[in-house]
C-alpha positions in Angstrom: -36.7 34.7 23.4 -36.8 31.2 22.4 -34.2 29.0 24.1 -32.9 26.1 21.8 -31.8 23.0 23.8 -29.2 21.2 21.9 -29.9 17.5 21.3 -27.6 15.2 23.3 -25.0 13.7 21.2 -25.3 10.2 20.1 -22.8 8.0 21.9 -19.8 7.0 19.6 -20.2 3.3 18.5 -17.1 1.3 18.6 -16.2 -1.9 16.3 -14.5 -5.1 17.5 -13.1 -7.6 15.3 -13.1 -11.4 16.1 -12.8 -14.7 14.6 -16.2 -15.7 13.4 -18.8 -16.6 12.7 -21.0 -16.3 15.9 -20.6 -19.0 18.3 -16.7 -19.3 18.5 -14.7 -19.2 21.5 -13.3 -15.9 20.3 -16.8 -14.5 20.5 -17.2 -15.8 24.1 -13.8 -13.9 24.7 -15.2 -10.6 23.5 -18.3 -11.1 25.6 -16.1 -10.7 28.5 -15.2 -7.2 27.5 -17.5 -4.7 29.4 -16.7 -1.7 27.2 -17.7 -3.8 24.0 -21.0 -4.6 25.0 -23.7 -2.8 23.0 -21.3 -2.0 20.2 -20.6 -3.5 16.8 -18.9 -7.0 16.5 -17.1 -7.5 13.2 -16.8 -11.4 12.4 -13.6 -12.0 10.4 -11.9 -15.1 8.9 -8.3 -15.1 10.4 -6.1 -13.3 12.8 -4.4 -11.3 10.0 -7.8 -10.1 8.9 -8.5 -9.1 12.5 -5.3 -7.1 13.0 -5.4 -5.5 9.6 -8.9 -4.1 10.6 -7.3 -2.5 13.6 -4.3 -1.0 11.7 -6.3 0.1 9.0 -9.2 1.6 11.1 -12.0 -0.6 10.3 -12.1 -1.6 13.9 -11.2 0.1 17.3 -9.9 -3.3 18.5 -9.6 -7.0 17.8 -9.9 -10.2 19.9 -7.4 -12.8 19.0 -6.4 -16.1 20.6 -2.6 -16.2 21.5 -2.1 -19.3 23.8 -3.7 -22.6 24.7 -3.1 -24.7 27.8 -2.8 -27.7 25.6 -1.4 -26.9 22.4 0.8 -23.8 23.6 1.3 -20.6 21.7 -0.8 -19.6 18.8 2.0 -19.2 16.3 0.1 -17.1 13.7 -1.0 -14.5 16.4 2.4 -14.5 17.8 4.2 -13.9 14.4 1.6 -11.1 13.4 2.3 -9.2 16.7 5.9 -9.3 16.1 5.8 -8.2 12.5 2.8 -5.8 12.3 3.6 -2.5 13.9 1.4 0.0 15.5 -0.5 -2.6 17.9 -0.8 -2.9 21.5 -2.3 -5.4 23.9 -4.8 -3.8 26.1 -6.4 -6.8 27.9 -6.4 -10.6 28.3 -9.2 -13.0 28.8 -9.3 -16.6 29.5 -12.1 -18.9 28.0 -12.6 -22.6 29.3 -12.4 -25.0 26.3 -15.4 -27.2 25.9 -16.6 -29.0 23.0 -20.0 -30.6 21.9 -20.7 -33.1 19.3 -23.5 -31.8 17.1 -25.4 -33.2 13.9 -28.3 -32.4 11.6 -31.7 -32.1 13.3 -33.0 -35.6 14.1 -29.4 -37.4 14.0 -28.4 -39.8 16.6 -24.8 -40.7 17.9 -25.4 -44.1 16.2 -25.6 -42.4 12.9 -21.9 -40.9 13.1 -19.2 -42.3 11.1 -17.5 -39.3 9.5 -16.8 -36.3 12.0 -16.0 -32.7 10.9 -13.8 -30.6 13.1 -10.9 -28.1 13.2 -7.8 -30.1 13.5 -6.7 -28.6 16.8 -10.3 -29.4 18.2 -10.1 -32.9 16.7 -6.9 -33.4 18.4 -8.4 -32.4 21.9 -11.4 -34.7 21.4 -9.7 -37.9 20.1 -9.6 -39.9 23.1 -13.4 -39.3 23.6 -14.2 -40.1 19.9 -11.9 -43.3 19.9 -14.0 -44.6 23.0 -17.6 -43.7 21.6 -17.1 -43.9 17.9 -13.9 -46.0 17.4 -14.6 -46.6 13.6 -15.0 -42.7 12.8 -13.2 -41.1 10.1 -12.1 -37.1 10.4 -12.7 -34.4 7.8 -10.7 -31.1 8.6 -12.9 -28.0 9.0 -11.6 -24.4 8.4 -13.0 -23.4 12.2 -14.9 -24.9 15.0 -18.0 -23.3 13.9 -17.7 -23.9 10.3 -17.5 -27.6 11.1 -21.2 -27.3 12.0 -22.4 -24.9 9.5 -21.3 -27.3 6.7 -23.7 -29.8 8.0 -26.6 -27.5 7.6 -25.8 -25.9 4.4 -24.7 -29.0 2.7 -21.0 -28.1 2.0 -20.0 -31.1 4.3 -20.7 -34.7 3.9 -20.0 -35.3 7.6 -22.4 -36.8 9.9 -21.6 -34.7 12.9 -19.3 -31.9 13.9 -17.0 -31.0 16.9 -18.0 -27.3 18.0 -18.1 -24.9 20.9 -21.2 -25.0 23.1 -22.1 -21.5 21.7 -23.1 -23.2 18.4 -26.3 -24.3 20.0 -27.4 -20.6 20.5 -27.0 -19.7 16.9 -27.8 -22.7 14.8 -30.4 -25.4 14.6 -28.3 -28.3 15.2 -29.0 -31.7 17.1 -26.9 -32.1 20.5 -25.3 -35.6 20.3 -22.9 -35.4 23.2 -21.5 -32.6 25.4 -18.0 -32.0 27.2 -16.3 -34.4 24.9 -12.9 -32.7 25.3 -10.2 -34.9 26.8 -8.7 -32.2 29.2 -11.1 -30.7 31.6 -8.6 -28.1 32.4 -8.1 -26.8 28.9 -8.1 -23.1 28.8 -7.5 -20.6 25.8 -5.9 -17.2 26.5 -7.2 -14.4 24.2 -5.8 -10.7 24.2 -7.6 -7.6 23.0 -5.5 -5.7 20.6 -5.8 -2.1 19.8 -3.7 0.5 17.9 -0.7 1.8 19.9 -2.0 3.6 23.2 -0.4 4.3 26.5 -0.8 1.3 28.7 -3.7 1.5 31.4 -2.5 2.2 34.9 -0.8 -0.5 37.0 -3.3 -2.5 39.2 -0.7 -4.6 41.0 -1.9 -7.7 39.2 -0.5 -6.9 35.8 1.4 -8.7 32.9 3.9 -7.1 30.3 4.2 -8.8 27.0 7.3 -8.4 24.7 9.0 -10.1 21.6 12.8 -9.9 21.8 15.5 -10.9 19.3 19.0 -11.9 20.4 22.0 -9.7 19.0 23.8 -12.7 17.6 24.2 -16.5 18.1 26.8 -17.1 20.7 27.0 -19.4 23.9 25.0 -17.9 26.7 23.0 -15.5 24.4 19.8 -16.5 25.8 21.0 -16.7 29.5 22.1 -13.0 29.1 18.7 -12.1 27.8 16.9 -13.7 30.6 19.2 -12.2 33.2 17.7 -8.8 32.5 14.8 -10.2 34.2 16.1 -12.4 36.9 18.6 -9.9 38.3 15.5 -7.6 38.8 13.2 -10.1 40.5 10.8 -10.5 37.5 9.0 -13.7 36.8 8.4 -15.0 33.4 5.1 -16.6 32.9 5.7 -17.3 29.1 8.9 -18.0 27.1 8.6 -19.2 23.7 10.7 -19.1 20.6 9.5 -18.5 17.0 11.8 -18.6 14.0 12.5 -15.1 12.5 12.5 -16.6 9.1 15.5 -15.0 7.6 18.0 -17.8 8.1 18.1 -21.3 9.9 18.8 -21.1 13.6 17.5 -17.6 14.0 14.6 -17.0 16.5 12.8 -14.4 18.4 11.3 -14.9 21.8 7.8 -14.1 22.9 7.8 -13.2 26.5 5.1 -12.6 29.3 6.6 -11.1 32.4 4.8 -10.5 35.7 4.5 -6.6 36.3 3.8 -3.4 34.6 6.0 -1.0 32.7 5.4 1.5 35.3 7.1 -0.6 37.8 10.7 0.5 38.4 11.9 -3.0 38.2 10.2 -3.6 34.9 11.2 -0.2 33.5 14.7 -1.1 34.5 14.6 -4.5 32.7 13.2 -3.0 29.5 16.1 -0.6 29.3 18.5 -3.4 29.8 16.8 -5.3 27.1 17.0 -2.3 24.9 20.8 -2.2 25.4 21.2 -5.9 24.8 18.8 -6.8 22.0 18.7 -5.3 18.4 14.9 -5.3 18.4 12.4 -5.2 21.2 8.7 -5.1 20.6 6.8 -3.8 23.6 3.4 -5.4 23.1 1.8 -3.8 26.3 1.2 -3.9 30.0 -2.3 -4.8 31.0 -4.3 -6.7 33.8 -3.7 -10.2 34.3 -7.1 -12.2 33.5 -6.8 -14.0 36.6 -6.2 -10.6 38.8 -3.5 -12.6 40.7 -1.3 -10.0 42.5 2.2 -10.0 41.5 4.5 -10.9 44.4 8.1 -10.1 44.7 10.8 -9.8 47.3 11.2 -6.5 49.0 14.6 -5.9 47.5 13.0 -5.5 44.1 10.5 -2.9 45.2 10.0 0.5 43.5 11.5 2.2 46.4 14.7 0.3 46.4 15.3 1.3 42.8 14.4 4.9 43.3 16.7 5.1 46.3 19.4 3.5 44.3 19.0 6.1 41.4 19.0 9.0 43.9 22.2 7.5 45.5 24.0 7.4 42.1 22.8 10.9 41.2 24.3 12.2 44.6 27.6 10.5 43.8 27.9 12.1 40.4 27.0 15.7 41.8 29.7 15.5 44.5 27.1 15.6 47.4 28.7 14.2 50.8 27.7 10.7 51.7 25.7 10.4 54.8 27.1 8.3 57.6 
């Protein structure tokens, strides 16, 4: 009798979308994801395309920028997460923002008078440019990598481009200057977004992201919403407003709260928000990128919430109170 040994199944390949082309800060963020290594990375042109890939099944997850320590929230990403259903944040990653000035092969800094750069990158390097190339002019580029690619393919008349350091690994450009950013502490926060799944288990160093609308415009409305967190000992690391778009003065609030949906205090706050707000979008609970353990007073521990719930249940059922 011949025994047939089945061949091992090939591992399932996963696809990850990111703002391309290769060499962007978004690619550097995706490189931090252990489970993405060795799988397919799909470069896209904008946040909407990345999230559409996830919703429509072309990708398993997408890496998008959501906040910058210098420029604040990335409005296109926040608005997309507020309006595109079926998405869930499953992780966050921090990328230090460093910029280099590059030119065509053989170029020198003395040759530079026209600089191509994405407008955000240009703003973050303006002081350096003013000191070293005071008579320069700026031509906007679609992305931090496109600014350099345009030098090589002839689509840009610029003499130099502001780009991420990763550009040097992918293109034959001349390094004219490095670390030209004006803020040495600049960091961009990225989130990995998948289709709706259960949140990963709590680690003790977690963050919960939400988008919340107020029920109406009245004095103290925002305060009432924030009290859902304050009265449960939950710290907010991000609170940003974005216009809803249906009328002047109507805003939704993008919130990052310290803790996990499995925490009793967070679950209680979410139920309070649900009662108060006409729309709460739960974006996910996930490990913090800095792995900083969330600290809170003992009176907000899970045991305190469980004991209070058991006490109320006993009152309702008529059990005698213990002395």
